[in-house]
C-alpha positions in Angstrom: -11.5 -7.5 -10.5 -15.3 -7.3 -10.8 -17.6 -4.3 -10.2 -21.3 -4.6 -10.8 -23.3 -1.8 -12.3 -26.7 -1.4 -10.5 -29.6 0.6 -11.9 -27.5 1.7 -14.8 -25.4 3.8 -12.4 -22.0 3.8 -14.1 -20.6 6.7 -12.1 -21.1 4.8 -8.8 -19.5 1.6 -10.3 -16.6 3.7 -11.6 -16.1 5.1 -8.1 -16.2 1.6 -6.6 -13.6 0.4 -9.2 -11.3 3.3 -8.5 -11.5 2.6 -4.7 -10.7 -1.1 -5.3 -7.7 -0.3 -7.5 -6.4 2.2 -4.9 -6.8 -0.4 -2.1 -5.0 -3.0 -4.1 -2.1 -0.7 -4.8 -2.4 -0.7 -8.6 -1.9 3.1 -8.9 1.3 2.9 -6.8 2.5 0.0 -9.0 1.8 1.9 -12.2 3.7 4.9 -10.9 6.7 2.7 -9.9 6.8 1.0 -13.3 6.7 4.3 -15.2 10.6 4.3 -15.2 13.1 1.6 -15.1 14.5 0.8 -11.6 17.9 -0.8 -11.3 17.9 -4.0 -9.3 20.2 -2.4 -6.7 17.8 0.5 -6.3 14.9 -1.9 -5.9 16.8 -3.9 -3.2 17.6 -0.6 -1.3 14.0 0.5 -1.5 12.7 -2.9 -0.3 15.2 -2.9 2.6 14.3 0.6 3.6 10.6 -0.4 3.6 11.3 -3.4 5.8 13.2 -1.3 8.3 10.3 1.2 8.4 7.9 -1.7 9.0 10.1 -3.1 11.8 10.4 0.2 13.5 6.7 0.9 13.3 6.0 -2.6 14.8 8.4 -1.8 17.6 6.7 1.5 18.3 3.3 -0.2 18.4 4.6 -3.0 20.7 6.1 -0.4 23.1 2.9 1.6 23.1 0.8 -1.5 23.7 3.0 -2.6 26.6 2.5 0.7 28.4 5.9 2.3 27.5 7.9 -0.1 29.7 11.1 -1.1 28.0 13.2 -3.7 29.7 
């Protein structure tokens, strides 16, 4: 990851770096890896996330189609 420092403004470059790290999910990954997660717990978490994504996609599809569900 590359952040350029312009006009010797390190604070602005640091803010840009933090924003990039946040967007990439590095902080979330560090928080997850702080403790060991059993493979079964990881599978359950991933499956729950997939279900949430599918439900959200269904909600958006229904909203886009005008609420008509046939």
